[in-house]
N, C-alpha and C positions, 0 to 999 in steps of 0.2 A: 612515712611514705608507703602507700599501698603496695602489696606484693604484685609482681607482674603476673598477668593471667597465664595459666598453663593450658594449652590447647591439646586435647586428645586427638591424635591422628590415627585412624584405622588404616593399616597398610596391607593391601592385598597384592602381593607381588605376582602371583599367578603362574603362568606357564612359559615355556620357551625362553626368550630373552627377557621376559618380564623381571625375574629376579636380578638379572645382570644390570639392567638399567636402573632398577630400584635401589640397588646397593650404592650406586654413584649418587643418586638423588638424596638418599638419607645422609650420606657423608657431607654433601653440600649443605643440607638443612641443619645438621648438627654444628657445622662450622658457623653458620649464620646465627644459631641460637647462642653461641658463645660471644658473638660480636655485638649483640643487641640486648639491652637489659629490659626492654619493654614487653617481652613475651618469652615463653618457653614452650617447647614442643615435647609431648610425651607420645611415643610410638607404640602401637599394639599391632604385632604382625599376625595376620589372620589367614586361615587356609581356605582356598576355594579354587575352582578351575577344572580343566580337563584331566589332568593327572589324578586329582582327587576323585573325579567322577569315574575314571577307569578303575580305581581301587574300590570305591564305595557305592557307586551309582548315584551319588549326590554331588552336584557341582557347587551348590551354595548352601552349606549347612545352616540350620536355624540359628545356631549360636553365633556363627560368623555374621549373619545378617543382623542379629540383635545387637552385637557389639558395634558393627558399622553404624547402625542407626543411633546408638547412644553417643558415638564419637562427635567431636566438633567438626570434623572434616574427614574426607576419605582420599587416600592416595592409591591409585590403581595402576598396576604395571601392564600386563596383557594376559588375556585368557583365551583358551581354545587351541586345539590341535587337529589337523585335518583327519587324522586316523581315529579320533575319539568322537563318536557320534551317538546321538540318542536313537531310540528305536525307530523313529520316523525318518532317520537319515540325515538330520541336521546336526551341525556342530553345536556344542554347548556354548551358551552365551550368558554367564552370570551378570555381565555388565548391563545387559538389557533388563534382567530381572531387578537389579538394583535401581536402574533408571525408572522403571515403572512403579516399583513398590515404594520408593522414596519420593515419587512425583518430581523427578529432576527434569522439569519441562523445557528448560532452555539449554540447548547445546551450543556452546560458545567455541568457535573455531577461529583463532587469530591467524591471519595470513600476513606475517611480517618477515621481510627479508633481513637475514643476518649479514652484517658487513663482512666482506672478504671472501664470500663464496661465489663460485661461478653459478649463474642462473640461466635457465633455458631461454629467457627473453633477452634479446640483445639491446633493446631500448634502454637507455640509462635511467629512465624513470622507474624501471622495474627494481632498481637497487634500493629505492625508497618506499617500496610497497608496504602498506600498512592498512589492511582491510580486515574487518571482523565479520564473519558469517555466523548468523544465529539460526539454528533449526529448532522448530517445535518438536519435542521428542516424546510426547505422550499419546499421539494419535496419528492422523494422516494414514498412509497406506500400511504403516506398521501397527495400527490400532488393534487389529484383531489377528495378530500373527499366529496365535494358537488356535484360531477358529476358521482358517481357510478350509475349503472343501474340494474334494476330488470326486467326481461323479462318474462311476463306471469306467474309469480309466480313459474318459473321453472329454471331460471338461473340468477345469480347475477355476476356483473363484476366491478372490480376496476382497476385502472391503476397504474403501478409503473414507475415513470419517473426519470431518472438520466441525468442531463445535465452537460456539461463541465464547464460553468461558476460557477454553484453552487458547483461542486466538487472542483474546484480550490480554491475558496475562503475559504471553510471549511478546506481544507488541508493546505493552507497557514496559516490560523489561528492556526491550531494544531501545525504546525512546529514552529511558533513563540512562542507558549506556551512552547513547548519542549525546545527551546533555553533558555527561562527564567528559566525553571526548572533545566536545566543542569547547569546554572550559580549558582543555589542555592544548587548544590551538588546532584541532582537527576540524573538518567541515561540519560534522554532526549531521550528515545526510543519510537518510534511511531509504533503502530501495526494497520494495516488496517484490519477491520473485515467485511467480506462479504460472499456471496454465489456464487462466480464467477465460481465454478465448475459446476453450473447448469444453471444460468440465465445470458443472454447477458448483461442486465443492470448492473449486479455486475461485470462482466468481464471488462466492460468499466470503472466502478467505480475504480477498481483496477489498470487499465492501467493509468488513470489520476493520481492516487496516486503515482505510480512509477515515473511518469514524474516530479511531484512536489518534491518528495523525492530527486531526482537527484540534485536539487538546494541546498541541505543541506547535503553534503557528510560527515560533521563532526558529524551528528546525525545518529543513527542506525534506520533503518526502516525495518519492516517485515510484514508478513500477517498471518491471521488465519481465517479459515472458522467459521461461526457463531455458528454452532453446537459444534465444538471443543472448541470454546471460552466459551460457556455456561458450558461445563464440566471443563475447566481449571480454570474458576473463582471460581468454587466450590472446586476444589482440590488444586490449587496453584495460587491464585490471586496475590501474592507478586512477581510473575515472570514478571509482566507488569508495565509499567509506564504511557503511554498514549494510549488510544484506540480511533479510529475514525471510524464511521460507518454511515450507512443509517438511515433514520428517524425511521421506525418501528423497525428495529433491535436494535437501540439505546434505544427506548422506553422500550423494553423488558429487555435488558441487564442492564439498569440502575436500574430497580427494583430488579433484581437479586443481583446487586452490593450493593444496599441499605441493603439487608438482611445480607450481610457480615459485615456491620458496626453496626448492631443492629436494623435495620428497618427504615421505612419511617420517623419516628420522628427525626432521626439523619441525614437525607440526604438533603443537600442544593442543590440549582441549580442556574444557570444563563442562560438567553437567550440573546445572544449578537449579535448585528448587526454592521454595519459600523458606524451608527450615534446614535443608541439607544441601551439600555440594560434594561432587566427586571430581577428581582431577586425574587425567590420564593422557599418555601420548596417543596420537591417532593411529600409530602403527600396530600391527598384530604381533604374534609370537615368533615370527620368522624362524620356523623350524630348520631351515637350511643353513643357518649360521649359529645355532645354539652352541655355546662353549668355544667358539672360534676366536673370541675377542674382537670381532668385527662390529658388534652391535653399537649403534650410535645412541648415546644416552641424552642427546640434546633435547628431544621432544619431552622426555620425562623431566628434565631440569626446568624447562620453560613451563611445563604444567605445574610444577611446584611453585614457580614464581606466581602463576595465576592463583594458586591456593593462598599464598601469602597476601596477595591483593584482596582476595575475597575475605580473608580473616580481618583485614583492616576495614573494609567496607561494612562488613556485617557486625563487627564487634567494636569498631572505633578504636583500633590500636595502630597509631601511625607508624610505630617501629616495624610492623609487619609490612606496610606499604614500602617503607624505605628498604627493608631487606629484600623485597621482591625486585625493586629496581636494581639493587646491588647484584642480585643473582643474574638478572638479564644482562647487566653491564659486563659481568664476568664472562658470560657466554659469548657476548660480542667481542670482548677483548681476546678471548682464546682463539676465535676464528680470524679476527683481524691480525692476530700475531702469526698466522700461518698454518694453524691446524687444518687438516683437510681429511675428512672421513673417506672410507673406502668407496662409498656410493658416489662420491664426486671424483673418483679417480685417484684419490690419495692413499696413504698407508696408515692413517691414524685411526685407531679403534677405541674401544671402551676405555682402556687404561690411559691412553694418551690424552683423550678428551677430558677425562676426569682430572688428571693431573693438571692440565692447563687451566681448567675452570677453578679448581681449588686453589691453585697458585694465584690466580687473579683475585679471588675472594680474600685471601690472606694479604695480598698487596693493598687492596682497598681498605682493609681493616687497619693495617699498619699506618695508613695515611690519615686516619681519623684524628 
């Protein structure tokens, strides 16, 4: 019998609450590794972030990048601190450097309601919310973030760039995901979100979307302007299945979507490229709660589940997919059992959520 594959996981815990939520995540992944024989995980903890920059003036060392690029996958906690800034006044953002240098073109933001939590929308359909937002991450209004200009303290300019190759690969990625979701009983409907009624770049974005949609006649494809989508996500988000959009628009809508499922502490994400993938919670470093025990590790745990799914899809290891489902089920069981984080008005913090999830994982393993 062939040996189970060993996947090298680059771990960048980062700043603020990043290490706190990462510790919980690694405990869960180690538990899963003992429960399944079809794979093993080897973790390499790497240094990067604002605290490192404050000491060395380097936020992402070359050796850290090289090790992350060699790894099979990347787990990312959170990076950046408000008081640590570069000479031009911006916060450090190694996650953007990794995204650009590794060509992680598809930002995957699941908007799935976890059972048992109070949600902002009273409509009972909100409890079954399961939408995925995909943002193109290599261009758009972020394309030339290092090349913006300020002229005589009177005029600032940034460029919005949309190219055919970038559009085609993110649309093809989205339709492939729609096919998988349709096989799982979801609608498999893809909505292109843009501002094509005003800007030429978005009109081109929509035209390329329609071209790629034509290759998938069995899937429903439609359009929505971003301002209308912002309203619709607040009033009827259950009307959608998959959304695909430009970089900045996706950045904004993904935070709106996170609010629908209870906030950033519940919102996982994946940054996926052709050869590499990075998984991280959507929240930041939360300097106001560092060390208080209040950090919610759920988004980090659900990001790890997405990592396991990706390892299954990219390497053909079914046990990884099964482990991903077990981790999501354990999170659901913890909250359905009464766990309530601080941001929901409860008193359960990092330790309580960790214990409940690990207990659910052990219970599932015992019933195998």
